[in-house]
N, C-alpha and C positions, 0 to 999 in steps of 0.2 A: 829614675828620682826608686827612695828607701820603697817608700809603703808599696809599689810595684814589683820587687827583685825579696821585699817579707809577704808577700801579697799566699796563705793563704792557696797550694794548689791542689785543685780536686780529687783528690787517690782514684787510680782506674777511666781520666774523663776523654773525653774531645779537648785540643788547646790550640787556640787560636794564635799564633801573633802575630801580631803587623805591624810593614816598619822594625823587623826583627835589627837590622844591622848587626852587629856581631851575632848575635846569634846567641844572647846572653838568656833573657831569660825565658828564650825557649828550650835553651837546655837544665835549669834551674828548673824549671814544670815539667820537663823529663828524666829527670835526677826523683820528681818528687812521688813519681811514682803514674805520670800521667797515661791513661792508654793508648794513646799516639798526639802527636806535636805537628803542626803546620806553619811552616817559616814562610812569612812572604817578603821581600822586597823590590824593589825600583830597581834598585842598584845591579853590579851581579855583583860590581867588586863584593858588598854586601852582601852578598850572597858567595859569594869563595868563601868570605871567616869564617859566615857562620858554618857552612861544610866542612872547616881546617878545626874549627874548635866544638862543634858536634865527634870528629872523628877523634882527634888525641884522647877527648871526654869518652868514647868509646859512645858514644849518644846517636840511637838513628832516630834525624827527624826527615819527618815530605817538604825538603824546602824550595820553592817556586817562585821564577825570578820573573815578576813585570807586576802591570799596573792596578791598580782594585779590582779591576773587573776581573779579574784574572784570577781573583781567589774561587775555591767551586762554587757553583751553583750549587741549589737545593743540599748542600750539607749542614750542617745545623751545628754549633758549638756549644761546650757545657762553661767553656772561661774564653773570653775574649778579651786577650791582650792590649794592647798600640800605644804606640812611643810616636806618635804620628811628627813631620812636621811642621813645625809653626809657626819658626821667626815673622815679624812682618818684614812688610819688604814694599820698596816704591817703586820695586818690577815685580811685572806678572812670572809665575814657577817660571823654571827655565824648563824648556824640554831634555837636556841634555845635562851632567858635570855634576860634579859630588855635591854641589853648594843646596842639588835638592831632596838630601838630607835636612836639611835647617828650615829649606825657605816657605815661606808657608803663602806669601801674597799679599794683596796690599790691606788686610784685618789681622794676617795672617789666619782665617780660615782657612784656605782655597782647599786643604786638606781634610782638619778637622768637619767639614760642612759634612763632607761626601758621608768619611766615618759615620756621621747622625745618624743621615739615613737609610745607610748597612747596619746597622748593628740589631735594629728591629729584628732583621735579615737572615742574621747568621746565629742570634744566639737560642738556643735550645729550648724547651722547656722549665723553668726554673736557673738558663739558664746567666751565666756573670758576667762581666763585658767591667772591663777596667783603664782608662785615660786619662793619660795622661796631657798636661800640658801646661801653656803661661797663663796668667792671672790677667794679662794683657790684654789675649783672646781669644777677652769676654766667656766668661765660664759659666755666666746665666744664660745666653745662648747655647749651649752645647747642653746643655740639663734639660731647657725647652723645648730643643728639636728633642731628646731622644724620648721627652715624656710620649710630647707630641707622637710616639712613631709607640704607644703604650708601651713606654717602659716606667719601669718606679729609676729615677737617680736623686740623684746629691752625692755632693763632692765630701768623702773620708777623707782626703789629707792634706793639708799644705804646708807645705818651704820653701820658707829664704834663702834664694840665693845666687850671689854676683853674677855680677853679664859673666857670659863668655865671651870668645876673641871674635865671634861675627856680632853680636850685638853691642858690643862695646864703640866694632871700626865705621855703628850705622846712630851714633846714639845722636848727635845732633842734627839726624832727618826722625827718628824716633820721637823728640823730645819738639824741631817743629810740627809734624804732625799730630800730637796728645798723649803718645805712646804712654811718653814719662817724663817727670818735675824736671824739669834744671837741677842740673848736679845728681839726679837717680845714675846708680852705677847695680842698680842690683832689681829683679822679681821675683816676682809668688807663684811658686808651681804646687797646682792640683793635679788632682787626684782624686778623676772621677767614677762612679759604682754608679752599674745601671743594671736591674733586672731584669731579667721579664718574671715575677709571677704567677704566671696564667698557659692557662693549657693553650 
């Protein structure tokens, strides 16, 4: 989403990019002058892609492969960027395969809820978190959980987007489950900002 790509990266700060994918946001943060950039993804192929993309640009990233639990403990970051899997699914989140990049579980919140609980523990004082997800996945729940964790949270960007291939394939289920209206073929994407305002 453009709002995340154009976010102001704090100069000489520590950045964490969760669910990095191709590493686009991590690379942009490094090019903007971040002191260090750590990128995490559950997909081995995503980590390889991020490594190749960063090497091609002469950018040094700390790349970590594994579950969210592998995010370094006792390390705090000034900026946390998150583009997690959030597509609602009639099935549980798969343990393997490419679908882990988009499958968000029954309500689309399997990963989102974990991230909301984690965010207060990885942001340094005055740290900022930026998280993107579909409005189909209850942005109010994200805001509520972040605030319950002691963070200031608000939706800072919205953008309408046509359904991609995954969403188009399951429109019948999305309609029957009440996620979308009959005939709906677009979704609103939101960027939620979380701020740690206290020491």
